N, C-alpha and C positions, 0 to 999 in steps of 0.2 A: 745238829752231825746230819753230815752228807749221809745217802743209804747208801747201802753195798749193792754192789752187782746185781748179788741175789733178792735182797730184798726186792731191786726196778723187776729186775724179771718176774718177782713174786706177781706186781702191783702188773704190767703189764699182760700176762695172763691172767688174771684177775678181768682186766678192763676188757679183752679181747671177749672173755668168754661171755660176760653180761652184756657188750653187744650181741655175739648170738643168738642167748635166751636172748633178748628185746625182738632180737630180727625173726628170732622163732617163733613167737609169743602172738608175732604181728601177722604174722603167714596164717598161724592157725588160726588166727579172731576171723581173718577173712572168709575162712572157705569150713566153718560153720554153717551148717544149715536154716535156712532161713533167713540169712542176711542178705542175698541178691538183694538188685533194686532194679532200676526201670531202664529199659534202655535208652531211651530223650537224658539225654548232657545235664549235672545238674548246675547250681549258677553256682553253688555259695558249697565250702566245706570246711571240714578243720579237722588236720593236721595236732593227735601225742608224741612226741617222739622226745627217748632219753639219749644223749649220749655220752661217748666221754673226752675231755683234751685231749690232742697229741699232744710231743715235743716238735714237733716241724715247724722249723721257722716260715716252711715254702707249700702253701699248698700242692703246687703241682711235684712233689716233689713224691707227695701219700699219693701218686697216681706212679710216676717213674719206677718209687723204690719203692712198694707197700710191703714188703721185708723188713725194712727201715724202718719201722711207723715203730714211735715207743707210745707213752701214757703219761700224763699228769695225771694225781693223785685229786683229780679236776673233773666234777662232771655236772650237765645241766640239764634238767628238766625243761620242755615250751611248750607252749600252749600256744599251736596259730591257729587265726581264722582269717580264709579267703574269701572272696569272692570276686567273679569272674563278670571284665569291664568290657567282655569283645570277646567275639569270634572274626576266625577266616578259614580259607579255605573247607568250607560246607562241615566247619566246625575242626580242622586236626587240626588250628592253629586256635590256642584262644591265652588273649591278653588279662590277668589278675593284680590284685592288690590284695597281698597279705599284710595283718601284724599278728605280734609274737606275743606273748609273757613270756619270759624265761627266767629262772631261777639257778643260781651255779653254787652247787656245795661242795664238801670237801674238804681241799686248801684254799679257795673264798668263800664267802658266803655274800651272795649280795643276789639287787635282781634286775634284769639285762630288760629294754626293750626296742625289738625295733619292727623297722618301718619298710615296707618294697614295692613295689613294680616287678612284675617276672611278667613270664612268657612259658607256655606250655604245649608242647608238640604231644597227640593224644592217637595219628595212626602208626599203626607197627604190622606187617607182614602176620604179623603171629598173633598178635589181637583174636582172633576168633578163641585160642587153646590161654592165654593167658595174656589180661587186658592192661594194656604199660604206657607210662606216659612219663617222660620227662620237663621241667618245670627246673628254669634260671631265673635268678629274682634278684635285684641289687636297691638295695637302698641306705637305711642310715641305724643304726646303734645306738642307743645307750646304754651305761652301767649307772645304776646307782653309787658307785664306788670307784673308784680309780682300781682294776683287776689286778691281783697282787698275782696273780697264774702269768697273765702277762709280762707285767715287769719282771721277773725273774727268766722268762722269758727271752722278753727283747728289751731291757735293761729298761722300758720308763714305757706309759703307753696314755691316754686319755679314756675322759670315761666318752662321746662320743665319736665313733668311727666307722668308715664303713662300715657298710654288711652286705655279704652276698652271698646266695643259697643255691644249690644244687642239688634237683631231688629227681631219685625213681622211684614210682610203682607198679605194686603188683598185685590185681585183682585177678575173679573169676572173671566171664567172662557178662556183662551184664549187672557185674555186684557195686554197693553205694558200699562200700567194705572193701581199700587198699595197703596192707603193707606199703613205709613208706620207707628208703633209703635215704638219708641225707650229707650235707656236707658243707657247716653251720659254721660258717667265716665271718670270721672283725677283722678293719683294715684299718692299715692306717694313708693309703688310699694314694701311696706311691708319696704321700710324705704334704699332702693337700689339706690332711684334721693335725696329722700329730708326724713327732719325727719320728718315732718308734713306737710298737704297741700292734697288738693284735693276735689274734688265735683260730685254731685250727679242733675243730669237734669232727668227728664220724658217731655216727645216731641213726636211732631207729626205733622204727614205733610206727603210726594205724592212723589212716587217711581215713573221713568218714565225708561220704558228698550227700551234698540233702538240700 
């Protein structure tokens, strides 16, 4: 039975509240005394985040029309391990590889495995107050089942799709811990791997560098 508009509104509100709660928790954890690290750049990082899949078909609509974003009753929990492969411009820019293990739950239940290469910018003028990084990564995503929510949103999908992510992190200066905000995206790659399919998820979590 189709959901009523009030049920959809409550679902969207719950999803937004969940994302806010995870983001607040991530920020709070980075501020716990004794969790600071070293000024030396770390070579590896472990990120854990939880997200909610949006009903938006185009990722750029999330940016251009954030007030119109609605959420599906579908969620993901991700553990991502990244390693720095190279550094440039006196450590301002880094190249990193990342592997992800993702569990999808809610209206769908399956595992997802993502592998990507990305670049991360570390140097911002306000870093002495809030250490900030921005990263973009591109690779492949494999789902153990054809994602049901992607079929509902797009008409069809495939297990193997293009994957990319955008991440912004915030942390106290010289801390190994950072709050992470991510856009988690599976894509048909302009028809390269599928005629239809893909999804966007907004996520929040914690990143630890070591």
